[in-house]
All heavy atoms as TSV, in Angstrom:
chain	resi	resn	atom	element	x	y	z
A	1	MET	N	N	0.833	-1.192	0.000
A	1	MET	CA	C	0.000	0.000	0.000
A	1	MET	C	C	0.872	1.247	0.000
A	1	MET	O	O	1.836	1.342	0.741
A	1	MET	CB	C	-0.890	0.022	1.240
A	1	MET	CG	C	-1.980	-1.032	1.296
A	1	MET	SD	S	-3.339	-0.861	0.124
A	1	MET	CE	C	-3.928	0.762	0.425
A	2	ILE	N	N	0.513	2.180	-0.809
A	2	ILE	CA	C	1.208	3.463	-0.879
A	2	ILE	C	C	0.631	4.361	0.208
A	2	ILE	O	O	-0.592	4.518	0.308
A	2	ILE	CB	C	1.019	4.105	-2.262
A	2	ILE	CG1	C	1.563	3.189	-3.354
A	2	ILE	CG2	C	1.699	5.461	-2.318
A	2	ILE	CD1	C	1.263	3.661	-4.763
A	3	THR	N	N	1.506	4.944	1.029
A	3	THR	CA	C	1.031	5.832	2.087
A	3	THR	C	C	0.493	7.124	1.485
A	3	THR	O	O	0.834	7.489	0.351
A	3	THR	CB	C	2.152	6.168	3.080
A	3	THR	OG1	O	3.138	6.964	2.405
A	3	THR	CG2	C	2.791	4.919	3.664
A	4	ASP	N	N	-0.315	7.826	2.245
A	4	ASP	CA	C	-0.856	9.107	1.791
A	4	ASP	C	C	0.260	10.103	1.505
A	4	ASP	O	O	0.197	10.854	0.525
A	4	ASP	CB	C	-1.819	9.685	2.825
A	4	ASP	CG	C	-3.119	8.900	2.913
A	4	ASP	OD1	O	-3.443	8.136	1.968
A	4	ASP	OD2	O	-3.822	9.036	3.940
A	5	ALA	N	N	1.290	10.116	2.350
A	5	ALA	CA	C	2.408	11.051	2.161
A	5	ALA	C	C	3.169	10.738	0.875
A	5	ALA	O	O	3.552	11.647	0.134
A	5	ALA	CB	C	3.344	10.997	3.364
A	6	THR	N	N	3.382	9.459	0.603
A	6	THR	CA	C	4.079	9.064	-0.625
A	6	THR	C	C	3.232	9.384	-1.843
A	6	THR	O	O	3.732	9.900	-2.845
A	6	THR	CB	C	4.440	7.569	-0.594
A	6	THR	OG1	O	5.309	7.331	0.514
A	6	THR	CG2	C	5.130	7.141	-1.878
A	7	LEU	N	N	1.953	9.119	-1.771
A	7	LEU	CA	C	1.045	9.436	-2.868
A	7	LEU	C	C	1.071	10.939	-3.160
A	7	LEU	O	O	1.153	11.350	-4.323
A	7	LEU	CB	C	-0.373	8.982	-2.528
A	7	LEU	CG	C	-1.410	9.149	-3.613
A	7	LEU	CD1	C	-1.032	8.380	-4.864
A	7	LEU	CD2	C	-2.764	8.698	-3.101
A	8	GLN	N	N	1.042	11.734	-2.117
A	8	GLN	CA	C	1.098	13.191	-2.287
A	8	GLN	C	C	2.406	13.595	-2.962
A	8	GLN	O	O	2.407	14.414	-3.883
A	8	GLN	CB	C	0.948	13.889	-0.940
A	8	GLN	CG	C	0.966	15.399	-1.062
A	8	GLN	CD	C	0.740	16.092	0.273
A	8	GLN	OE1	O	0.631	15.451	1.322
A	8	GLN	NE2	N	0.665	17.397	0.241
A	9	LEU	N	N	3.515	13.037	-2.531
A	9	LEU	CA	C	4.818	13.343	-3.128
A	9	LEU	C	C	4.847	12.928	-4.601
A	9	LEU	O	O	5.320	13.682	-5.456
A	9	LEU	CB	C	5.939	12.640	-2.355
A	9	LEU	CG	C	7.344	12.786	-2.930
A	9	LEU	CD1	C	7.794	14.240	-2.900
A	9	LEU	CD2	C	8.307	11.909	-2.170
A	10	LEU	N	N	4.335	11.757	-4.907
A	10	LEU	CA	C	4.351	11.278	-6.289
A	10	LEU	C	C	3.497	12.153	-7.198
A	10	LEU	O	O	3.916	12.499	-8.311
A	10	LEU	CB	C	3.867	9.832	-6.346
A	10	LEU	CG	C	4.796	8.797	-5.719
A	10	LEU	CD1	C	4.094	7.445	-5.611
A	10	LEU	CD2	C	6.093	8.676	-6.490
A	11	ILE	N	N	2.323	12.533	-6.737
A	11	ILE	CA	C	1.427	13.342	-7.571
A	11	ILE	C	C	1.874	14.793	-7.634
A	11	ILE	O	O	2.000	15.368	-8.719
A	11	ILE	CB	C	-0.027	13.221	-7.073
A	11	ILE	CG1	C	-0.527	11.797	-7.340
A	11	ILE	CG2	C	-0.929	14.253	-7.757
A	11	ILE	CD1	C	-1.876	11.481	-6.775
A	12	GLU	N	N	2.133	15.390	-6.476
A	12	GLU	CA	C	2.444	16.817	-6.437
A	12	GLU	C	C	3.897	17.137	-6.781
A	12	GLU	O	O	4.183	18.172	-7.370
A	12	GLU	CB	C	2.093	17.384	-5.070
A	12	GLU	CG	C	0.605	17.310	-4.783
A	12	GLU	CD	C	0.203	17.822	-3.414
A	12	GLU	OE1	O	1.052	18.398	-2.694
A	12	GLU	OE2	O	-0.980	17.615	-3.049
A	13	GLY	N	N	4.798	16.246	-6.388
A	13	GLY	CA	C	6.219	16.530	-6.594
A	13	GLY	C	C	6.811	15.950	-7.859
A	13	GLY	O	O	7.871	16.389	-8.302
A	14	HIS	N	N	6.139	14.972	-8.449
A	14	HIS	CA	C	6.690	14.319	-9.632
A	14	HIS	C	C	5.753	14.403	-10.841
A	14	HIS	O	O	6.151	14.892	-11.894
A	14	HIS	CB	C	7.051	12.858	-9.324
A	14	HIS	CG	C	8.171	12.726	-8.355
A	14	HIS	ND1	N	9.484	12.826	-8.722
A	14	HIS	CD2	C	8.169	12.538	-7.010
A	14	HIS	CE1	C	10.263	12.679	-7.664
A	14	HIS	NE2	N	9.473	12.509	-6.602
A	15	ALA	N	N	4.543	13.894	-10.711
A	15	ALA	CA	C	3.623	13.848	-11.857
A	15	ALA	C	C	3.208	15.235	-12.329
A	15	ALA	O	O	3.247	15.519	-13.537
A	15	ALA	CB	C	2.392	13.020	-11.514
A	16	SER	N	N	2.815	16.092	-11.400
A	16	SER	CA	C	2.353	17.425	-11.762
A	16	SER	C	C	3.399	18.198	-12.575
A	16	SER	O	O	3.103	18.669	-13.676
A	16	SER	CB	C	1.946	18.195	-10.506
A	16	SER	OG	O	1.661	19.528	-10.810
A	17	PRO	N	N	4.633	18.330	-12.091
A	17	PRO	CA	C	5.615	19.067	-12.900
A	17	PRO	C	C	6.030	18.321	-14.176
A	17	PRO	O	O	6.295	18.949	-15.205
A	17	PRO	CB	C	6.803	19.270	-11.960
A	17	PRO	CG	C	6.622	18.321	-10.845
A	17	PRO	CD	C	5.166	17.991	-10.782
A	18	HIS	N	N	6.077	17.005	-14.117
A	18	HIS	CA	C	6.502	16.237	-15.295
A	18	HIS	C	C	5.553	16.452	-16.467
A	18	HIS	O	O	5.986	16.614	-17.610
A	18	HIS	CB	C	6.603	14.752	-14.954
A	18	HIS	CG	C	7.018	13.899	-16.110
A	18	HIS	ND1	N	8.324	13.835	-16.530
A	18	HIS	CD2	C	6.300	13.109	-16.941
A	18	HIS	CE1	C	8.400	13.018	-17.580
A	18	HIS	NE2	N	7.186	12.569	-17.840
A	19	TRP	N	N	4.244	16.432	-16.183
A	19	TRP	CA	C	3.262	16.609	-17.245
A	19	TRP	C	C	2.782	18.061	-17.330
A	19	TRP	O	O	1.798	18.348	-18.018
A	19	TRP	CB	C	2.105	15.636	-17.077
A	19	TRP	CG	C	2.454	14.289	-17.629
A	19	TRP	CD1	C	2.559	13.952	-18.942
A	19	TRP	CD2	C	2.771	13.105	-16.895
A	19	TRP	NE1	N	2.923	12.634	-19.067
A	19	TRP	CE2	C	3.062	12.086	-17.829
A	19	TRP	CE3	C	2.856	12.802	-15.542
A	19	TRP	CZ2	C	3.411	10.799	-17.462
A	19	TRP	CZ3	C	3.212	11.514	-15.178
A	19	TRP	CH2	C	3.488	10.527	-16.127
A	20	ASN	N	N	3.487	18.953	-16.656
A	20	ASN	CA	C	3.220	20.390	-16.737
A	20	ASN	C	C	1.743	20.720	-16.493
A	20	ASN	O	O	1.084	21.381	-17.288
A	20	ASN	CB	C	3.674	20.948	-18.090
A	20	ASN	CG	C	3.761	22.444	-18.076
A	20	ASN	OD1	O	4.033	23.052	-17.046
A	20	ASN	ND2	N	3.529	23.065	-19.215
A	21	MET	N	N	1.233	20.213	-15.370
A	21	MET	CA	C	-0.156	20.504	-15.002
A	21	MET	C	C	-0.194	20.993	-13.554
A	21	MET	O	O	0.747	20.770	-12.794
A	21	MET	CB	C	-1.047	19.273	-15.201
A	21	MET	CG	C	-0.716	18.096	-14.299
A	21	MET	SD	S	-1.829	16.684	-14.495
A	21	MET	CE	C	-1.239	15.973	-16.010
A	22	SER	N	N	-1.264	21.654	-13.212
A	22	SER	CA	C	-1.403	22.119	-11.834
A	22	SER	C	C	-1.556	20.916	-10.904
A	22	SER	O	O	-1.916	19.812	-11.339
A	22	SER	CB	C	-2.630	23.030	-11.704
A	22	SER	OG	O	-3.820	22.276	-11.848
A	23	ILE	N	N	-1.310	21.157	-9.642
A	23	ILE	CA	C	-1.486	20.095	-8.648
A	23	ILE	C	C	-2.943	19.642	-8.617
A	23	ILE	O	O	-3.229	18.441	-8.565
A	23	ILE	CB	C	-0.996	20.561	-7.266
A	23	ILE	CG1	C	0.538	20.687	-7.283
A	23	ILE	CG2	C	-1.459	19.620	-6.167
A	23	ILE	CD1	C	1.137	21.337	-6.054
A	24	ALA	N	N	-3.861	20.595	-8.704
A	24	ALA	CA	C	-5.290	20.251	-8.699
A	24	ALA	C	C	-5.640	19.374	-9.903
A	24	ALA	O	O	-6.387	18.393	-9.773
A	24	ALA	CB	C	-6.144	21.517	-8.702
A	25	GLU	N	N	-5.089	19.700	-11.080
A	25	GLU	CA	C	-5.364	18.898	-12.275
A	25	GLU	C	C	-4.761	17.506	-12.142
A	25	GLU	O	O	-5.374	16.515	-12.539
A	25	GLU	CB	C	-4.830	19.595	-13.527
A	25	GLU	CG	C	-5.022	18.806	-14.806
A	25	GLU	CD	C	-6.477	18.565	-15.197
A	25	GLU	OE1	O	-7.381	19.242	-14.684
A	25	GLU	OE2	O	-6.698	17.670	-16.027
A	26	ALA	N	N	-3.567	17.414	-11.574
A	26	ALA	CA	C	-2.931	16.107	-11.382
A	26	ALA	C	C	-3.773	15.233	-10.452
A	26	ALA	O	O	-3.985	14.048	-10.735
A	26	ALA	CB	C	-1.517	16.283	-10.829
A	27	TRP	N	N	-4.247	15.812	-9.356
A	27	TRP	CA	C	-5.120	15.044	-8.445
A	27	TRP	C	C	-6.398	14.627	-9.144
A	27	TRP	O	O	-6.897	13.511	-8.960
A	27	TRP	CB	C	-5.429	15.836	-7.177
A	27	TRP	CG	C	-4.364	15.720	-6.140
A	27	TRP	CD1	C	-3.460	16.667	-5.790
A	27	TRP	CD2	C	-4.074	14.568	-5.339
A	27	TRP	NE1	N	-2.621	16.175	-4.817
A	27	TRP	CE2	C	-2.982	14.888	-4.517
A	27	TRP	CE3	C	-4.623	13.294	-5.236
A	27	TRP	CZ2	C	-2.425	13.994	-3.605
A	27	TRP	CZ3	C	-4.072	12.395	-4.332
A	27	TRP	CH2	C	-2.990	12.754	-3.525
A	28	HIS	N	N	-6.949	15.518	-9.956
A	28	HIS	CA	C	-8.164	15.201	-10.699
A	28	HIS	C	C	-7.922	14.023	-11.649
A	28	HIS	O	O	-8.749	13.098	-11.719
A	28	HIS	CB	C	-8.641	16.429	-11.485
A	28	HIS	CG	C	-9.806	16.178	-12.363
A	28	HIS	ND1	N	-11.087	15.997	-11.885
A	28	HIS	CD2	C	-9.900	16.036	-13.707
A	28	HIS	CE1	C	-11.906	15.768	-12.883
A	28	HIS	NE2	N	-11.209	15.786	-14.010
A	29	GLN	N	N	-6.812	14.057	-12.366
A	29	GLN	CA	C	-6.492	12.981	-13.302
A	29	GLN	C	C	-6.284	11.652	-12.574
A	29	GLN	O	O	-6.616	10.595	-13.107
A	29	GLN	CB	C	-5.253	13.323	-14.138
A	29	GLN	CG	C	-5.438	14.475	-15.075
A	29	GLN	CD	C	-6.503	14.237	-16.120
A	29	GLN	OE1	O	-6.824	13.110	-16.485
A	29	GLN	NE2	N	-7.084	15.313	-16.621
A	30	TYR	N	N	-5.749	11.710	-11.369
A	30	TYR	CA	C	-5.523	10.487	-10.591
A	30	TYR	C	C	-6.816	9.998	-9.932
A	30	TYR	O	O	-7.173	8.829	-10.039
A	30	TYR	CB	C	-4.450	10.728	-9.525
A	30	TYR	CG	C	-4.246	9.537	-8.629
A	30	TYR	CD1	C	-3.514	8.441	-9.065
A	30	TYR	CD2	C	-4.798	9.491	-7.351
A	30	TYR	CE1	C	-3.333	7.323	-8.260
A	30	TYR	CE2	C	-4.627	8.389	-6.538
A	30	TYR	CZ	C	-3.893	7.307	-6.993
A	30	TYR	OH	O	-3.725	6.205	-6.188
A	31	SER	N	N	-7.510	10.898	-9.247
A	31	SER	CA	C	-8.654	10.505	-8.417
A	31	SER	C	C	-9.970	10.379	-9.175
A	31	SER	O	O	-10.693	9.401	-8.992
A	31	SER	CB	C	-8.859	11.520	-7.288
A	31	SER	OG	O	-7.725	11.577	-6.476
A	32	SER	N	N	-10.271	11.365	-9.988
A	32	SER	CA	C	-11.591	11.410	-10.616
A	32	SER	C	C	-11.655	10.671	-11.946
A	32	SER	O	O	-12.522	9.836	-12.151
A	32	SER	CB	C	-12.026	12.859	-10.816
A	32	SER	OG	O	-12.149	13.497	-9.556
A	33	THR	N	N	-10.751	10.990	-12.844
A	33	THR	CA	C	-10.818	10.377	-14.176
A	33	THR	C	C	-10.120	9.028	-14.221
A	33	THR	O	O	-10.344	8.259	-15.148
A	33	THR	CB	C	-10.187	11.278	-15.248
A	33	THR	OG1	O	-8.770	11.342	-15.035
A	33	THR	CG2	C	-10.790	12.672	-15.237
A	34	LYS	N	N	-9.258	8.773	-13.254
A	34	LYS	CA	C	-8.463	7.538	-13.202
A	34	LYS	C	C	-7.539	7.400	-14.417
A	34	LYS	O	O	-7.083	6.312	-14.744
A	34	LYS	CB	C	-9.336	6.287	-13.084
A	34	LYS	CG	C	-10.335	6.321	-11.946
A	34	LYS	CD	C	-9.662	6.278	-10.614
A	34	LYS	CE	C	-10.728	6.150	-9.522
A	34	LYS	NZ	N	-10.304	6.610	-8.249
A	35	ALA	N	N	-7.260	8.516	-15.100
A	35	ALA	CA	C	-6.383	8.501	-16.272
A	35	ALA	C	C	-4.919	8.348	-15.870
A	35	ALA	O	O	-4.108	7.854	-16.641
A	35	ALA	CB	C	-6.568	9.767	-17.099
A	36	MET	N	N	-4.587	8.796	-14.671
A	36	MET	CA	C	-3.221	8.664	-14.152
A	36	MET	C	C	-3.201	7.466	-13.206
A	36	MET	O	O	-4.020	7.354	-12.304
A	36	MET	CB	C	-2.805	9.931	-13.404
A	36	MET	CG	C	-1.387	9.912	-12.884
A	36	MET	SD	S	-0.971	11.417	-11.982
A	36	MET	CE	C	-1.054	12.639	-13.296
A	37	LYS	N	N	-2.241	6.597	-13.441
A	37	LYS	CA	C	-2.129	5.394	-12.611
A	37	LYS	C	C	-0.748	5.319	-11.990
A	37	LYS	O	O	0.253	5.663	-12.626
A	37	LYS	CB	C	-2.384	4.151	-13.443
A	37	LYS	CG	C	-3.761	4.142	-14.066
A	37	LYS	CD	C	-4.170	2.800	-14.551
A	37	LYS	CE	C	-5.508	2.736	-15.202
A	37	LYS	NZ	N	-6.517	3.644	-14.930
A	38	ILE	N	N	-0.684	4.875	-10.748
A	38	ILE	CA	C	0.583	4.728	-10.038
A	38	ILE	C	C	0.725	3.271	-9.630
A	38	ILE	O	O	-0.170	2.694	-9.012
A	38	ILE	CB	C	0.639	5.638	-8.796
A	38	ILE	CG1	C	0.518	7.115	-9.222
A	38	ILE	CG2	C	1.928	5.392	-8.005
A	38	ILE	CD1	C	0.426	8.090	-8.080
A	39	THR	N	N	1.861	2.686	-9.996
A	39	THR	CA	C	2.156	1.299	-9.658
A	39	THR	C	C	3.394	1.264	-8.780
A	39	THR	O	O	4.418	1.859	-9.125
A	39	THR	CB	C	2.412	0.472	-10.935
A	39	THR	OG1	O	1.272	0.595	-11.793
A	39	THR	CG2	C	2.656	-0.986	-10.603
A	40	GLU	N	N	3.279	0.586	-7.653
A	40	GLU	CA	C	4.422	0.428	-6.756
A	40	GLU	C	C	5.206	-0.808	-7.210
A	40	GLU	O	O	4.694	-1.918	-7.187
A	40	GLU	CB	C	3.939	0.277	-5.319
A	40	GLU	CG	C	5.052	0.276	-4.299
A	40	GLU	CD	C	4.509	0.315	-2.877
A	40	GLU	OE1	O	3.522	-0.389	-2.592
A	40	GLU	OE2	O	5.072	1.061	-2.072
A	41	ILE	N	N	6.456	-0.590	-7.617
A	41	ILE	CA	C	7.306	-1.679	-8.099
A	41	ILE	C	C	8.054	-2.316	-6.935
A	41	ILE	O	O	8.088	-3.538	-6.805
A	41	ILE	CB	C	8.303	-1.162	-9.157
A	41	ILE	CG1	C	7.569	-0.476	-10.320
A	41	ILE	CG2	C	9.207	-2.288	-9.648
A	41	ILE	CD1	C	6.586	-1.339	-11.071
A	42	ALA	N	N	8.688	-1.495	-6.104
A	42	ALA	CA	C	9.386	-1.960	-4.899
A	42	ALA	C	C	8.845	-1.141	-3.732
A	42	ALA	O	O	8.819	0.090	-3.784
A	42	ALA	CB	C	10.889	-1.773	-5.024
A	43	VAL	N	N	8.411	-1.804	-2.700
A	43	VAL	CA	C	7.740	-1.152	-1.577
A	43	VAL	C	C	8.554	0.026	-1.037
A	43	VAL	O	O	9.713	-0.122	-0.666
A	43	VAL	CB	C	7.460	-2.163	-0.449
A	43	VAL	CG1	C	6.849	-1.482	0.751
A	43	VAL	CG2	C	6.546	-3.271	-0.958
A	44	GLY	N	N	7.923	1.186	-1.082
A	44	GLY	CA	C	8.502	2.390	-0.505
A	44	GLY	C	C	9.625	3.037	-1.276
A	44	GLY	O	O	10.166	4.044	-0.833
A	45	SER	N	N	9.977	2.507	-2.469
A	45	SER	CA	C	11.132	3.108	-3.141
A	45	SER	C	C	11.014	3.253	-4.658
A	45	SER	O	O	11.642	4.135	-5.222
A	45	SER	CB	C	12.393	2.307	-2.825
A	45	SER	OG	O	12.302	1.001	-3.344
A	46	HIS	N	N	10.263	2.441	-5.329
A	46	HIS	CA	C	10.224	2.478	-6.789
A	46	HIS	C	C	8.776	2.469	-7.266
A	46	HIS	O	O	8.015	1.563	-6.935
A	46	HIS	CB	C	10.981	1.277	-7.361
A	46	HIS	CG	C	11.140	1.320	-8.848
A	46	HIS	ND1	N	11.539	0.220	-9.551
A	46	HIS	CD2	C	10.967	2.304	-9.763
A	46	HIS	CE1	C	11.604	0.529	-10.840
A	46	HIS	NE2	N	11.250	1.797	-10.987
A	47	TYR	N	N	8.441	3.482	-8.066
A	47	TYR	CA	C	7.075	3.655	-8.556
A	47	TYR	C	C	7.092	3.980	-10.040
A	47	TYR	O	O	8.032	4.600	-10.529
A	47	TYR	CB	C	6.364	4.801	-7.808
A	47	TYR	CG	C	6.325	4.574	-6.336
A	47	TYR	CD1	C	7.364	4.986	-5.527
A	47	TYR	CD2	C	5.250	3.917	-5.750
A	47	TYR	CE1	C	7.342	4.752	-4.160
A	47	TYR	CE2	C	5.217	3.686	-4.389
A	47	TYR	CZ	C	6.274	4.106	-3.600
A	47	TYR	OH	O	6.253	3.870	-2.246
A	48	VAL	N	N	6.053	3.583	-10.738
A	48	VAL	CA	C	5.861	3.957	-12.129
A	48	VAL	C	C	4.524	4.677	-12.219
A	48	VAL	O	O	3.498	4.171	-11.760
A	48	VAL	CB	C	5.878	2.724	-13.056
A	48	VAL	CG1	C	5.479	3.102	-14.469
A	48	VAL	CG2	C	7.253	2.072	-13.049
A	49	ILE	N	N	4.565	5.874	-12.805
A	49	ILE	CA	C	3.351	6.667	-13.002
A	49	ILE	C	C	3.081	6.700	-14.502
A	49	ILE	O	O	3.976	7.045	-15.283
A	49	ILE	CB	C	3.514	8.100	-12.458
A	49	ILE	CG1	C	3.942	8.071	-10.991
A	49	ILE	CG2	C	2.222	8.891	-12.637
A	49	ILE	CD1	C	4.343	9.431	-10.434
A	50	THR	N	N	1.882	6.327	-14.904
A	50	THR	CA	C	1.516	6.384	-16.313
A	50	THR	C	C	0.378	7.380	-16.492
A	50	THR	O	O	-0.537	7.467	-15.669
A	50	THR	CB	C	1.080	5.002	-16.836
A	50	THR	OG1	O	0.007	4.511	-16.033
A	50	THR	CG2	C	2.231	4.011	-16.800
A	51	PHE	N	N	0.479	8.132	-17.591
A	51	PHE	CA	C	-0.551	9.115	-17.901
A	51	PHE	C	C	-0.419	9.525	-19.365
A	51	PHE	O	O	0.690	9.795	-19.841
A	51	PHE	CB	C	-0.432	10.354	-17.009
A	51	PHE	CG	C	-1.393	11.448	-17.353
A	51	PHE	CD1	C	-2.746	11.300	-17.109
A	51	PHE	CD2	C	-0.951	12.614	-17.942
A	51	PHE	CE1	C	-3.644	12.302	-17.448
A	51	PHE	CE2	C	-1.831	13.624	-18.280
A	51	PHE	CZ	C	-3.182	13.477	-18.033
A	52	ASP	N	N	-1.516	9.569	-20.062
A	52	ASP	CA	C	-1.586	10.096	-21.421
A	52	ASP	C	C	-0.533	9.473	-22.350
A	52	ASP	O	O	0.109	10.161	-23.131
A	52	ASP	CB	C	-1.443	11.617	-21.378
A	52	ASP	CG	C	-1.878	12.281	-22.671
A	52	ASP	OD1	O	-2.759	11.727	-23.354
A	52	ASP	OD2	O	-1.323	13.344	-23.009
A	53	GLY	N	N	-0.323	8.176	-22.220
A	53	GLY	CA	C	0.631	7.477	-23.064
A	53	GLY	C	C	2.076	7.593	-22.624
A	53	GLY	O	O	2.966	7.035	-23.249
A	54	GLY	N	N	2.322	8.336	-21.537
A	54	GLY	CA	C	3.688	8.513	-21.042
A	54	GLY	C	C	3.934	7.713	-19.772
A	54	GLY	O	O	2.997	7.308	-19.086
A	55	ILE	N	N	5.209	7.500	-19.507
A	55	ILE	CA	C	5.618	6.748	-18.317
A	55	ILE	C	C	6.661	7.559	-17.567
A	55	ILE	O	O	7.616	8.067	-18.164
A	55	ILE	CB	C	6.223	5.389	-18.710
A	55	ILE	CG1	C	5.188	4.531	-19.432
A	55	ILE	CG2	C	6.759	4.655	-17.485
A	55	ILE	CD1	C	5.755	3.268	-20.033
A	56	LEU	N	N	6.475	7.671	-16.260
A	56	LEU	CA	C	7.441	8.331	-15.385
A	56	LEU	C	C	7.910	7.316	-14.358
A	56	LEU	O	O	7.110	6.768	-13.603
A	56	LEU	CB	C	6.799	9.538	-14.689
A	56	LEU	CG	C	7.665	10.312	-13.709
A	56	LEU	CD1	C	8.906	10.889	-14.398
A	56	LEU	CD2	C	6.858	11.432	-13.057
A	57	ASP	N	N	9.201	7.038	-14.359
A	57	ASP	CA	C	9.810	6.082	-13.436
A	57	ASP	C	C	10.376	6.880	-12.264
A	57	ASP	O	O	11.205	7.764	-12.467
A	57	ASP	CB	C	10.922	5.327	-14.171
A	57	ASP	CG	C	11.395	4.097	-13.437
A	57	ASP	OD1	O	10.605	3.505	-12.691
A	57	ASP	OD2	O	12.563	3.732	-13.612
A	58	VAL	N	N	9.917	6.600	-11.048
A	58	VAL	CA	C	10.317	7.377	-9.871
A	58	VAL	C	C	10.993	6.461	-8.859
A	58	VAL	O	O	10.421	5.449	-8.446
A	58	VAL	CB	C	9.097	8.056	-9.207
A	58	VAL	CG1	C	9.523	8.848	-7.977
A	58	VAL	CG2	C	8.361	8.947	-10.196
A	59	LEU	N	N	12.203	6.838	-8.468
A	59	LEU	CA	C	12.930	6.150	-7.408
A	59	LEU	C	C	13.051	7.095	-6.228
A	59	LEU	O	O	13.525	8.227	-6.381
A	59	LEU	CB	C	14.332	5.731	-7.878
A	59	LEU	CG	C	14.372	4.717	-8.998
A	59	LEU	CD1	C	15.798	4.546	-9.496
A	59	LEU	CD2	C	13.816	3.380	-8.535
A	60	LEU	N	N	12.599	6.673	-5.051
A	60	LEU	CA	C	12.683	7.496	-3.850
A	60	LEU	C	C	13.795	6.962	-2.963
A	60	LEU	O	O	13.955	5.757	-2.809
A	60	LEU	CB	C	11.365	7.456	-3.083
A	60	LEU	CG	C	10.130	7.956	-3.827
A	60	LEU	CD1	C	8.890	7.810	-2.954
A	60	LEU	CD2	C	10.296	9.393	-4.260
A	61	ASP	N	N	14.548	7.891	-2.359
A	61	ASP	CA	C	15.596	7.460	-1.431
A	61	ASP	C	C	14.986	7.285	-0.036
A	61	ASP	O	O	13.776	7.397	0.145
A	61	ASP	CB	C	16.761	8.447	-1.421
A	61	ASP	CG	C	16.379	9.845	-0.966
A	61	ASP	OD1	O	15.316	10.009	-0.313
A	61	ASP	OD2	O	17.136	10.779	-1.247
A	62	ASP	N	N	15.826	6.989	0.944
A	62	ASP	CA	C	15.336	6.735	2.301
A	62	ASP	C	C	14.613	7.916	2.920
A	62	ASP	O	O	13.793	7.763	3.821
A	62	ASP	CB	C	16.498	6.325	3.212
A	62	ASP	CG	C	17.047	4.962	2.831
A	62	ASP	OD1	O	16.318	4.175	2.190
A	62	ASP	OD2	O	18.207	4.678	3.180
A	63	ASP	N	N	14.895	9.135	2.430
A	63	ASP	CA	C	14.237	10.335	2.938
A	63	ASP	C	C	12.951	10.642	2.174
A	63	ASP	O	O	12.312	11.657	2.427
A	63	ASP	CB	C	15.174	11.540	2.847
A	63	ASP	CG	C	16.390	11.368	3.758
A	63	ASP	OD1	O	16.241	10.775	4.833
A	63	ASP	OD2	O	17.477	11.841	3.382
A	64	GLY	N	N	12.581	9.792	1.228
A	64	GLY	CA	C	11.367	10.002	0.465
A	64	GLY	C	C	11.509	11.006	-0.650
A	64	GLY	O	O	10.522	11.523	-1.156
A	65	MET	N	N	12.714	11.312	-1.057
A	65	MET	CA	C	12.947	12.293	-2.122
A	65	MET	C	C	13.230	11.608	-3.438
A	65	MET	O	O	13.738	10.585	-3.541
A	65	MET	CB	C	14.093	13.211	-1.780
A	65	MET	CG	C	13.822	13.954	-0.484
A	65	MET	SD	S	12.258	14.770	-0.552
A	65	MET	CE	C	12.703	16.404	-0.263
């Protein structure tokens, strides 16, 4: 399970700037339209975010960055 804090970091700190959208739009795409999907590859450290045909590979260090 992805924690709320990690989900917030992935959407607001990674997906939103990567796809050049506002934080509100990124949350909308994730929560409401379900167009943005987040898959946890390795618990707490490796995630893949997919949206609009694109893929964002995110690796978090021990500090969650």
